[in-house]
Each structure stands twice: as C-alpha cells, then as structure tokens.
C-alpha positions in Angstrom: 20.4 0.5 16.9 19.3 0.2 20.6 17.8 -2.5 22.8 14.7 -3.8 21.0 15.1 -1.2 18.2 16.7 -1.1 14.8 16.0 1.6 12.3 17.2 3.5 9.2 19.6 0.9 7.9 21.5 2.0 4.8 24.6 0.9 3.0 27.1 2.8 1.0 27.4 1.6 -2.6 29.0 -0.5 -4.1 28.6 -2.6 -0.9 26.0 -5.3 -1.6 26.3 -7.9 1.1 23.5 -6.4 3.2 21.9 -9.7 4.2 25.1 -10.9 6.0 25.4 -7.6 7.8 21.8 -7.6 8.8 22.1 -11.1 10.2 25.1 -10.1 12.3 23.3 -7.0 13.5 20.3 -9.1 14.5 22.5 -11.4 16.6 23.8 -8.3 18.4 20.3 -6.9 18.8 18.9 -10.1 20.3 21.9 -10.1 22.7 21.2 -6.5 23.8 17.4 -6.7 23.9 14.8 -7.6 26.5 13.6 -11.0 25.1 10.1 -10.5 26.7 9.5 -7.5 24.4 9.2 -7.2 20.6 12.1 -5.9 18.6 10.8 -2.9 16.6 12.1 -1.9 13.2 11.5 1.6 11.8 12.1 3.4 8.5 12.4 0.2 6.4 12.7 1.3 2.8 10.4 -0.5 0.3 13.4 -2.3 -1.4 14.5 -3.5 2.1 11.3 -5.3 3.0 12.3 -8.7 1.6 15.8 -8.3 3.1 14.3 -7.8 6.6 11.8 -10.6 6.2 14.5 -13.0 5.1 16.4 -12.1 8.2 13.4 -13.0 10.4 11.8 -9.6 11.0 8.1 -9.3 10.5 6.1 -6.0 10.2 3.5 -4.9 12.7 -0.1 -5.6 11.7 -0.6 -1.9 11.0 2.2 -0.1 9.2 0.7 3.0 7.7 2.5 6.3 7.4 0.4 9.2 8.5 0.6 12.6 7.0 1.5 15.3 9.4 -0.3 18.0 7.4 -2.5 18.2 4.4 -0.7 18.0 1.1 -0.5 20.8 -1.4 -3.0 20.8 -4.3 -1.3 19.5 -7.4 -2.4 20.2 -11.0 -2.5 16.8 -12.7 -2.3 16.6 -16.4 -3.4 13.1 -17.6 -2.3 11.6 -20.9 -5.0 11.8 -23.5 -5.2 8.0 -23.9 -6.6 7.6 -20.4 -10.1 8.0 -18.9 -10.2 9.2 -15.3 -13.2 8.6 -13.1 -14.3 8.6 -9.5 -15.6 5.4 -8.0 -19.3 5.1 -7.4 -20.9 3.5 -4.4 -24.3 1.8 -4.2 -26.3 0.9 -1.1 -28.5 -2.2 -1.0 -31.8 -2.7 0.8 -29.9 -3.7 4.0 -27.8 -0.5 4.0 -24.6 -2.3 3.0 -22.4 -0.2 0.7 -20.4 -1.6 -2.2 -18.4 -0.2 -5.0 -20.4 -0.2 -8.2 -17.5 -1.7 -10.1 -15.9 -3.8 -7.3 -15.1 -6.7 -9.6 -12.8 -4.6 -11.8 -11.3 -2.9 -8.8 -10.6 -6.4 -7.3 -9.0 -7.5 -10.6 -6.7 -4.4 -10.6 -5.7 -4.9 -7.0 -5.3 -8.7 -7.5 -3.0 -8.2 -10.5 -1.0 -5.5 -8.7 -0.5 -7.1 -5.4 -0.9 -10.9 -5.6 2.2 -12.7 -4.4 3.6 -9.6 -2.9 4.6 -9.3 0.7 1.5 -7.5 2.0 -0.8 -10.0 0.1 1.0 -13.0 1.6 1.0 -11.4 5.1 -2.7 -10.7 4.9 -3.4 -14.2 3.3 -4.8 -12.7 0.1 -4.3 -15.1 -2.7 -7.5 -15.3 -4.7 -9.4 -12.7 -6.8 -12.2 -12.9 -4.2 -9.8 -11.9 -1.4 -9.3 -8.5 -3.2 -12.9 -7.5 -3.5 -13.2 -4.2 -1.6 -16.0 -5.2 0.8 -15.3 -2.8 3.7 -14.0 0.3 1.8 -17.3 2.2 1.3 -18.2 2.0 5.0 -15.1 4.1 5.8 -15.6 6.9 3.3 -17.6 10.0 2.6 -18.5 12.1 -0.5 -15.3 14.2 -0.3 -13.1 11.1 -0.2 -15.0 9.4 -3.0 -14.5 12.5 -5.2 -10.8 12.4 -4.3 -10.4 8.7 -5.2 -9.4 7.9 -8.7 -10.0 5.1 -11.2 -7.8 5.2 -14.3 -8.9 3.4 -17.5 -7.0 2.7 -20.7 -9.2 4.6 -23.3 -8.5 2.1 -26.1 -9.3 -1.1 -24.1 -11.6 0.2 -21.4 -9.5 -1.7 -18.9 -9.0 -0.3 -15.3 -5.2 0.0 -15.1 -4.8 1.9 -11.8 -6.8 3.0 -8.8 -6.3 5.1 -5.7 -9.0 4.8 -3.0 -9.2 7.0 0.0 -11.0 6.2 3.3 -11.2 7.2 7.0 -9.5 5.1 9.6 -9.9 6.4 13.2 -11.1 9.7 11.8 -7.9 10.2 9.8 -7.8 10.4 6.0 -6.0 7.4 4.6 -4.9 6.1 1.2 -6.5 2.7 1.3 -5.1 1.4 -2.0 -2.8 2.8 -4.6 -2.2 0.3 -7.3 -1.0 0.7 -10.9 -0.8 -2.5 -12.9 2.8 -3.6 -13.5 4.2 -1.9 -16.6 1.8 1.0 -16.6 4.3 3.9 -16.3 4.4 7.5 -17.5 0.7 8.1 -17.6 0.5 11.1 -15.2 2.4 14.3 -14.7 2.2 16.3 -11.5 2.8 20.0 -11.9 
C-alpha cells in the first residue's frame, strides 16, 4: 500500500473478516493519498471483486490483462459429447460484419454473465445487450479460426464460446464464457 495505490491484498486462512480489514485500510489509504487523484487498485483476484466493490472501489473502464508473449500450443482433447466449431462471419451489402449465429452467442453470453459485476458495470441486462455487434470488425481470418464455439452434441445447444479479436493491434480474448454448470468438458495436454 502506498499513496493512491493498493495492490495484492491477501489473507492467511482461517482469517475471514476481510471486509472489515479492507475498510480500515481504505481509511488509512484515503488519509495518505492525494485526494485530487484516483486511488488505483492492482492484482485484485476474481473472488475479491465483490469485496472491493462493497468497500467502495470501482474498476477502471478497461481492465484487461495483456499477455507478455505468445502462449504455447496446447493439444486439446474434447469430450466426445461435444461439437466444436469456429464462428462464421457474414458481411451485408453495406459492408457491416456480423456473426452468422449472433443470437445463440448472445444467449450464451447473456446466461453466463447477466447480473455479474461486469454486466452491471457495462449496463448490460437484456439479451439484446449481449448481441456481439462490434466483434467481427476487430478480427481477421486467423482469429476467427482460433475462436471456438462449443455445442452439446445431444441438444445442439451452444454451451460455451471463446472469441478472439484485435484491440489496438493486440490479440485479445474478447469473451470466454461457459454456461454455469458446464464443467469437465475439455482437457489440455
């Protein structure tokens, strides 16, 4: 902790009164900090997001983690009850690009994220809010082939998707959303 900065907050189990400690740390941090500048938080673990928001912290508008180097190639062995596809993009007469199956992608994203912190922060609450309108404009053939749609073979339902795009000429995971309860369907070697 330093003026206008707090990061990497962790507790040693079995301690579980983290909210009270964070409130006290916040009081100290405000006292030490320059009140004309934002207080920055770093390295907030996913299970701490609600803790920090309850204490009055709010994430920056853009909170992506950037890879420092390309990842290794992994051999993925999918369960036999799944169908794995790449998304397809269509272009209309005006040149606008859309995902061919944007409705089912929106449904998958909606059911994965609705009511969650990011959805609330971005004011996404309806199915229409999750339609991926901008995604294809920030992609290329390589990224489309690397993106994945995962379907339940028995029901034909899209149960997960991972879409990749370019943001400021950097490869970015735009969405990674398995539906709740869908676990154990991929093994990485």
